[in-house]
PyMOL Python script that loads the backbone (N, CA, C, O; Angstrom):
from pymol import cmd

cmd.read_pdbstr("""\
ATOM      1  N   MET A   1     -14.327  28.827  43.718  1.00  0.00           N
ATOM      2  CA  MET A   1     -14.540  28.438  42.281  1.00  0.00           C
ATOM      3  C   MET A   1     -13.433  28.701  41.392  1.00  0.00           C
ATOM      4  O   MET A   1     -13.393  28.062  40.341  1.00  0.00           O
ATOM      5  N   GLY A   2     -12.486  29.582  41.660  1.00  0.00           N
ATOM      6  CA  GLY A   2     -11.450  29.502  40.778  1.00  0.00           C
ATOM      7  C   GLY A   2     -10.498  28.394  40.793  1.00  0.00           C
ATOM      8  O   GLY A   2      -9.891  27.998  39.798  1.00  0.00           O
ATOM      9  N   ALA A   3     -10.392  27.889  42.037  1.00  0.00           N
ATOM     10  CA  ALA A   3      -9.618  26.487  42.087  1.00  0.00           C
ATOM     11  C   ALA A   3     -10.265  25.333  41.308  1.00  0.00           C
ATOM     12  O   ALA A   3      -9.596  24.465  40.749  1.00  0.00           O
ATOM     13  N   LEU A   4     -11.472  25.369  41.304  1.00  0.00           N
ATOM     14  CA  LEU A   4     -12.262  24.240  40.383  1.00  0.00           C
ATOM     15  C   LEU A   4     -11.902  24.481  39.019  1.00  0.00           C
ATOM     16  O   LEU A   4     -11.588  23.521  38.315  1.00  0.00           O
ATOM     17  N   LEU A   5     -11.909  25.771  38.510  1.00  0.00           N
ATOM     18  CA  LEU A   5     -11.617  25.921  37.164  1.00  0.00           C
ATOM     19  C   LEU A   5     -10.120  25.622  36.683  1.00  0.00           C
ATOM     20  O   LEU A   5      -9.828  25.465  35.498  1.00  0.00           O
ATOM     21  N   TRP A   6      -9.227  25.562  37.714  1.00  0.00           N
ATOM     22  CA  TRP A   6      -7.758  25.288  37.680  1.00  0.00           C
ATOM     23  C   TRP A   6      -7.748  23.571  37.672  1.00  0.00           C
ATOM     24  O   TRP A   6      -6.832  22.901  37.194  1.00  0.00           O
ATOM     25  N   LEU A   7      -8.653  23.168  38.141  1.00  0.00           N
ATOM     26  CA  LEU A   7      -8.513  21.595  38.345  1.00  0.00           C
ATOM     27  C   LEU A   7      -9.146  21.015  37.026  1.00  0.00           C
ATOM     28  O   LEU A   7      -8.846  19.925  36.538  1.00  0.00           O
ATOM     29  N   LEU A   8     -10.077  21.915  36.514  1.00  0.00           N
ATOM     30  CA  LEU A   8     -10.677  21.571  35.051  1.00  0.00           C
ATOM     31  C   LEU A   8      -9.437  21.388  34.007  1.00  0.00           C
ATOM     32  O   LEU A   8      -9.515  20.466  33.194  1.00  0.00           O
ATOM     33  N   ILE A   9      -8.501  22.088  34.008  1.00  0.00           N
ATOM     34  CA  ILE A   9      -7.556  22.160  33.059  1.00  0.00           C
ATOM     35  C   ILE A   9      -6.917  20.645  32.875  1.00  0.00           C
ATOM     36  O   ILE A   9      -6.956  20.020  31.815  1.00  0.00           O
ATOM     37  N   PRO A  10      -6.318  20.168  34.111  1.00  0.00           N
ATOM     38  CA  PRO A  10      -5.496  18.889  33.875  1.00  0.00           C
ATOM     39  C   PRO A  10      -6.595  17.549  33.591  1.00  0.00           C
ATOM     40  O   PRO A  10      -6.336  16.510  32.983  1.00  0.00           O
ATOM     41  N   PHE A  11      -7.873  17.943  34.232  1.00  0.00           N
ATOM     42  CA  PHE A  11      -9.038  16.984  33.920  1.00  0.00           C
ATOM     43  C   PHE A  11      -9.232  16.810  32.568  1.00  0.00           C
ATOM     44  O   PHE A  11      -9.357  15.665  32.135  1.00  0.00           O
ATOM     45  N   MET A  12      -9.287  17.978  31.662  1.00  0.00           N
ATOM     46  CA  MET A  12      -9.540  17.917  30.231  1.00  0.00           C
ATOM     47  C   MET A  12      -8.393  17.533  29.531  1.00  0.00           C
ATOM     48  O   MET A  12      -8.570  17.024  28.425  1.00  0.00           O
ATOM     49  N   ALA A  13      -7.217  17.676  29.961  1.00  0.00           N
ATOM     50  CA  ALA A  13      -6.029  17.097  29.544  1.00  0.00           C
ATOM     51  C   ALA A  13      -5.814  15.609  29.529  1.00  0.00           C
ATOM     52  O   ALA A  13      -5.275  15.013  28.597  1.00  0.00           O
ATOM     53  N   ALA A  14      -6.340  14.970  30.783  1.00  0.00           N
ATOM     54  CA  ALA A  14      -6.373  13.543  30.933  1.00  0.00           C
ATOM     55  C   ALA A  14      -7.372  13.129  30.083  1.00  0.00           C
ATOM     56  O   ALA A  14      -7.061  12.061  29.556  1.00  0.00           O
ATOM     57  N   ILE A  15      -8.542  13.579  29.706  1.00  0.00           N
ATOM     58  CA  ILE A  15      -9.457  13.082  28.779  1.00  0.00           C
ATOM     59  C   ILE A  15      -8.940  13.241  27.481  1.00  0.00           C
ATOM     60  O   ILE A  15      -8.978  12.286  26.705  1.00  0.00           O
ATOM     61  N   GLY A  16      -8.452  14.348  27.135  1.00  0.00           N
ATOM     62  CA  GLY A  16      -7.792  14.384  25.736  1.00  0.00           C
ATOM     63  C   GLY A  16      -6.813  13.308  25.455  1.00  0.00           C
ATOM     64  O   GLY A  16      -6.715  12.746  24.364  1.00  0.00           O
ATOM     65  N   ALA A  17      -6.069  13.044  26.542  1.00  0.00           N
ATOM     66  CA  ALA A  17      -4.852  12.128  26.384  1.00  0.00           C
ATOM     67  C   ALA A  17      -5.412  10.605  26.429  1.00  0.00           C
ATOM     68  O   ALA A  17      -4.756   9.692  25.928  1.00  0.00           O
ATOM     69  N   GLY A  18      -6.586  10.399  27.020  1.00  0.00           N
ATOM     70  CA  GLY A  18      -7.144   9.027  26.913  1.00  0.00           C
ATOM     71  C   GLY A  18      -7.711   8.807  25.494  1.00  0.00           C
ATOM     72  O   GLY A  18      -7.529   7.767  24.862  1.00  0.00           O
ATOM     73  N   LEU A  19      -8.445   9.921  25.022  1.00  0.00           N
ATOM     74  CA  LEU A  19      -8.856   9.896  23.714  1.00  0.00           C
ATOM     75  C   LEU A  19      -7.860   9.757  22.597  1.00  0.00           C
ATOM     76  O   LEU A  19      -8.203   9.099  21.615  1.00  0.00           O
ATOM     77  N   TRP A  20      -6.762  10.257  22.633  1.00  0.00           N
ATOM     78  CA  TRP A  20      -5.664  10.284  21.801  1.00  0.00           C
ATOM     79  C   TRP A  20      -5.075   8.763  21.866  1.00  0.00           C
ATOM     80  O   TRP A  20      -4.904   8.087  20.852  1.00  0.00           O
ATOM     81  N   GLY A  21      -4.798   8.331  23.139  1.00  0.00           N
ATOM     82  CA  GLY A  21      -4.333   7.016  23.380  1.00  0.00           C
ATOM     83  C   GLY A  21      -5.136   5.870  22.740  1.00  0.00           C
ATOM     84  O   GLY A  21      -4.607   4.857  22.282  1.00  0.00           O
ATOM     85  N   THR A  22      -6.481   6.120  22.746  1.00  0.00           N
ATOM     86  CA  THR A  22      -7.450   5.160  22.218  1.00  0.00           C
ATOM     87  C   THR A  22      -7.313   5.082  20.692  1.00  0.00           C
ATOM     88  O   THR A  22      -7.286   4.045  20.029  1.00  0.00           O
ATOM     89  N   TRP A  23      -7.222   6.503  20.181  1.00  0.00           N
ATOM     90  CA  TRP A  23      -7.185   6.535  18.734  1.00  0.00           C
ATOM     91  C   TRP A  23      -5.847   5.949  18.223  1.00  0.00           C
ATOM     92  O   TRP A  23      -5.872   5.182  17.261  1.00  0.00           O
ATOM     93  N   ALA A  24      -4.788   6.244  18.767  1.00  0.00           N
ATOM     94  CA  ALA A  24      -3.378   5.961  18.342  1.00  0.00           C
ATOM     95  C   ALA A  24      -3.230   4.326  18.469  1.00  0.00           C
ATOM     96  O   ALA A  24      -2.480   3.738  17.690  1.00  0.00           O
ATOM     97  N   ASN A  25      -3.919   3.659  19.408  1.00  0.00           N
ATOM     98  CA  ASN A  25      -3.812   2.164  19.528  1.00  0.00           C
ATOM     99  C   ASN A  25      -4.982   1.406  18.870  1.00  0.00           C
ATOM    100  O   ASN A  25      -5.221   0.242  19.189  1.00  0.00           O
ATOM    101  N   ARG A  26      -5.724   2.081  17.932  1.00  0.00           N
ATOM    102  CA  ARG A  26      -6.783   1.302  17.488  1.00  0.00           C
ATOM    103  C   ARG A  26      -6.316   0.165  16.615  1.00  0.00           C
ATOM    104  O   ARG A  26      -5.167   0.092  16.179  1.00  0.00           O
ATOM    105  N   THR A  27      -7.285  -0.737  16.378  1.00  0.00           N
ATOM    106  CA  THR A  27      -7.014  -2.094  15.610  1.00  0.00           C
ATOM    107  C   THR A  27      -6.650  -1.603  14.178  1.00  0.00           C
ATOM    108  O   THR A  27      -7.500  -0.932  13.592  1.00  0.00           O
ATOM    109  N   ARG A  28      -5.557  -1.850  13.603  1.00  0.00           N
ATOM    110  CA  ARG A  28      -5.215  -1.502  12.299  1.00  0.00           C
ATOM    111  C   ARG A  28      -5.137  -2.782  11.328  1.00  0.00           C
ATOM    112  O   ARG A  28      -5.168  -3.867  11.908  1.00  0.00           O
ATOM    113  N   LYS A  29      -5.072  -2.791  10.379  1.00  0.00           N
ATOM    114  CA  LYS A  29      -4.796  -4.088   9.457  1.00  0.00           C
ATOM    115  C   LYS A  29      -3.616  -4.538   9.751  1.00  0.00           C
ATOM    116  O   LYS A  29      -2.647  -3.778   9.730  1.00  0.00           O
ATOM    117  N   VAL A  30      -3.504  -5.814  10.064  1.00  0.00           N
ATOM    118  CA  VAL A  30      -2.234  -6.476  10.354  1.00  0.00           C
ATOM    119  C   VAL A  30      -1.599  -6.983   9.207  1.00  0.00           C
ATOM    120  O   VAL A  30      -2.097  -7.844   8.482  1.00  0.00           O
ATOM    121  N   ARG A  31      -0.382  -6.396   9.019  1.00  0.00           N
ATOM    122  CA  ARG A  31       0.297  -6.896   7.811  1.00  0.00           C
ATOM    123  C   ARG A  31       1.051  -8.043   7.880  1.00  0.00           C
ATOM    124  O   ARG A  31       1.336  -8.610   6.825  1.00  0.00           O
ATOM    125  N   GLY A  32       1.454  -8.523   9.015  1.00  0.00           N
ATOM    126  CA  GLY A  32       2.356  -9.831   9.082  1.00  0.00           C
ATOM    127  C   GLY A  32       3.677  -9.531   8.991  1.00  0.00           C
ATOM    128  O   GLY A  32       4.049  -8.371   8.820  1.00  0.00           O
ATOM    129  N   ASP A  33       4.511 -10.546   9.096  1.00  0.00           N
ATOM    130  CA  ASP A  33       5.948 -10.627   9.095  1.00  0.00           C
ATOM    131  C   ASP A  33       6.428 -11.037   7.675  1.00  0.00           C
ATOM    132  O   ASP A  33       7.599 -10.826   7.357  1.00  0.00           O
ATOM    133  N   GLY A  34       5.655 -11.549   6.914  1.00  0.00           N
ATOM    134  CA  GLY A  34       6.190 -12.221   5.539  1.00  0.00           C
ATOM    135  C   GLY A  34       7.117 -11.201   4.925  1.00  0.00           C
ATOM    136  O   GLY A  34       8.294 -11.556   4.861  1.00  0.00           O
ATOM    137  N   PRO A  35       6.809  -9.964   4.445  1.00  0.00           N
ATOM    138  CA  PRO A  35       7.601  -9.267   3.673  1.00  0.00           C
ATOM    139  C   PRO A  35       8.979  -8.822   4.275  1.00  0.00           C
ATOM    140  O   PRO A  35       9.973  -8.539   3.607  1.00  0.00           O
ATOM    141  N   GLU A  36       8.882  -8.804   5.665  1.00  0.00           N
ATOM    142  CA  GLU A  36      10.134  -8.515   6.326  1.00  0.00           C
ATOM    143  C   GLU A  36      11.024  -9.699   6.455  1.00  0.00           C
ATOM    144  O   GLU A  36      12.247  -9.606   6.354  1.00  0.00           O
ATOM    145  N   LEU A  37      10.392 -10.818   6.680  1.00  0.00           N
ATOM    146  CA  LEU A  37      11.189 -11.936   6.797  1.00  0.00           C
ATOM    147  C   LEU A  37      11.819 -12.480   5.328  1.00  0.00           C
ATOM    148  O   LEU A  37      12.868 -13.124   5.347  1.00  0.00           O
ATOM    149  N   ASP A  38      11.265 -12.248   4.300  1.00  0.00           N
ATOM    150  CA  ASP A  38      11.650 -12.479   2.971  1.00  0.00           C
ATOM    151  C   ASP A  38      13.014 -11.507   2.975  1.00  0.00           C
ATOM    152  O   ASP A  38      14.121 -11.967   2.698  1.00  0.00           O
ATOM    153  N   GLY A  39      12.818 -10.280   3.283  1.00  0.00           N
ATOM    154  CA  GLY A  39      14.041  -9.362   3.107  1.00  0.00           C
ATOM    155  C   GLY A  39      15.133  -9.816   3.990  1.00  0.00           C
ATOM    156  O   GLY A  39      16.306  -9.644   3.659  1.00  0.00           O
ATOM    157  N   TYR A  40      14.774 -10.437   5.192  1.00  0.00           N
ATOM    158  CA  TYR A  40      15.956 -10.827   6.069  1.00  0.00           C
ATOM    159  C   TYR A  40      16.592 -12.159   5.394  1.00  0.00           C
ATOM    160  O   TYR A  40      17.790 -12.432   5.476  1.00  0.00           O
ATOM    161  N   ALA A  41      15.682 -12.910   4.753  1.00  0.00           N
ATOM    162  CA  ALA A  41      16.417 -14.281   4.195  1.00  0.00           C
ATOM    163  C   ALA A  41      17.269 -13.759   2.979  1.00  0.00           C
ATOM    164  O   ALA A  41      18.271 -14.410   2.682  1.00  0.00           O
ATOM    165  N   ARG A  42      16.963 -12.679   2.282  1.00  0.00           N
ATOM    166  CA  ARG A  42      17.780 -12.338   1.222  1.00  0.00           C
ATOM    167  C   ARG A  42      18.940 -11.632   1.674  1.00  0.00           C
ATOM    168  O   ARG A  42      19.964 -11.632   0.991  1.00  0.00           O
ATOM    169  N   PHE A  43      18.856 -10.948   2.916  1.00  0.00           N
ATOM    170  CA  PHE A  43      20.246 -10.455   3.323  1.00  0.00           C
ATOM    171  C   PHE A  43      21.187 -11.514   3.844  1.00  0.00           C
ATOM    172  O   PHE A  43      22.403 -11.396   3.690  1.00  0.00           O
ATOM    173  N   ARG A  44      20.634 -12.566   4.471  1.00  0.00           N
ATOM    174  CA  ARG A  44      21.365 -13.693   4.966  1.00  0.00           C
ATOM    175  C   ARG A  44      22.083 -14.471   3.805  1.00  0.00           C
ATOM    176  O   ARG A  44      23.243 -14.876   3.886  1.00  0.00           O
ATOM    177  N   GLU A  45      21.378 -14.611   2.866  1.00  0.00           N
ATOM    178  CA  GLU A  45      21.839 -15.350   1.460  1.00  0.00           C
ATOM    179  C   GLU A  45      23.216 -14.539   1.008  1.00  0.00           C
ATOM    180  O   GLU A  45      24.295 -15.075   0.754  1.00  0.00           O
ATOM    181  N   ALA A  46      22.919 -13.121   0.968  1.00  0.00           N
ATOM    182  CA  ALA A  46      23.986 -12.278   0.461  1.00  0.00           C
ATOM    183  C   ALA A  46      25.148 -12.398   1.347  1.00  0.00           C
ATOM    184  O   ALA A  46      26.281 -12.494   0.876  1.00  0.00           O
ATOM    185  N   MET A  47      24.899 -12.397   2.724  1.00  0.00           N
ATOM    186  CA  MET A  47      25.998 -12.516   3.658  1.00  0.00           C
ATOM    187  C   MET A  47      26.913 -13.898   3.610  1.00  0.00           C
ATOM    188  O   MET A  47      28.096 -14.035   3.922  1.00  0.00           O
ATOM    189  N   GLU A  48      26.105 -14.732   3.186  1.00  0.00           N
ATOM    190  CA  GLU A  48      26.595 -16.230   3.329  1.00  0.00           C
ATOM    191  C   GLU A  48      27.410 -16.569   1.894  1.00  0.00           C
ATOM    192  O   GLU A  48      28.066 -17.605   1.781  1.00  0.00           O
ATOM    193  N   LYS A  49      27.302 -15.625   0.860  1.00  0.00           N
ATOM    194  CA  LYS A  49      27.966 -16.126  -0.458  1.00  0.00           C
ATOM    195  C   LYS A  49      29.521 -15.762  -0.172  1.00  0.00           C
ATOM    196  O   LYS A  49      29.943 -14.762   0.408  1.00  0.00           O
ATOM    197  N   PRO A  50      30.199 -16.740  -0.681  1.00  0.00           N
ATOM    198  CA  PRO A  50      31.599 -16.592  -0.457  1.00  0.00           C
ATOM    199  C   PRO A  50      32.000 -15.217  -1.334  1.00  0.00           C
ATOM    200  O   PRO A  50      31.287 -14.764  -2.229  1.00  0.00           O
ATOM    201  N   ARG A  51      33.176 -14.688  -0.939  1.00  0.00           N
ATOM    202  CA  ARG A  51      33.600 -13.390  -1.630  1.00  0.00           C
ATOM    203  C   ARG A  51      34.582 -13.957  -2.643  1.00  0.00           C
ATOM    204  O   ARG A  51      35.380 -14.853  -2.368  1.00  0.00           O
ATOM    205  N   SER A  52      34.462 -13.328  -3.933  1.00  0.00           N
ATOM    206  CA  SER A  52      35.379 -13.705  -4.985  1.00  0.00           C
ATOM    207  C   SER A  52      36.454 -12.703  -4.758  1.00  0.00           C
ATOM    208  O   SER A  52      36.249 -11.515  -4.506  1.00  0.00           O
ATOM    209  N   ARG A  53      37.746 -13.338  -4.877  1.00  0.00           N
ATOM    210  CA  ARG A  53      38.840 -12.450  -5.007  1.00  0.00           C
ATOM    211  C   ARG A  53      39.333 -12.221  -6.547  1.00  0.00           C
ATOM    212  O   ARG A  53      39.488 -13.105  -7.389  1.00  0.00           O
ATOM    213  N   THR A  54      39.512 -11.019  -6.686  1.00  0.00           N
ATOM    214  CA  THR A  54      39.960 -10.368  -7.977  1.00  0.00           C
ATOM    215  C   THR A  54      41.331  -9.929  -7.996  1.00  0.00           C
ATOM    216  O   THR A  54      41.792  -9.388  -9.001  1.00  0.00           O
TER     217      THR A  54
END
""", "prot")
cmd.dss("prot")
cmd.show_as("cartoon", "prot")
cmd.util.cbc("prot")
cmd.orient("prot")
């Protein structure tokens, strides 16, 4: 009987891990890549500007 109780601990941990994994990977509102791509375009424009020598 004691061995069964010890086996219950990893079994419960596996159930808890499964529930947490399901919750962590739940469907969220998809933001898209728009804002990130806009920032990257601004970065590229800034890098392509010729440097002015003073």
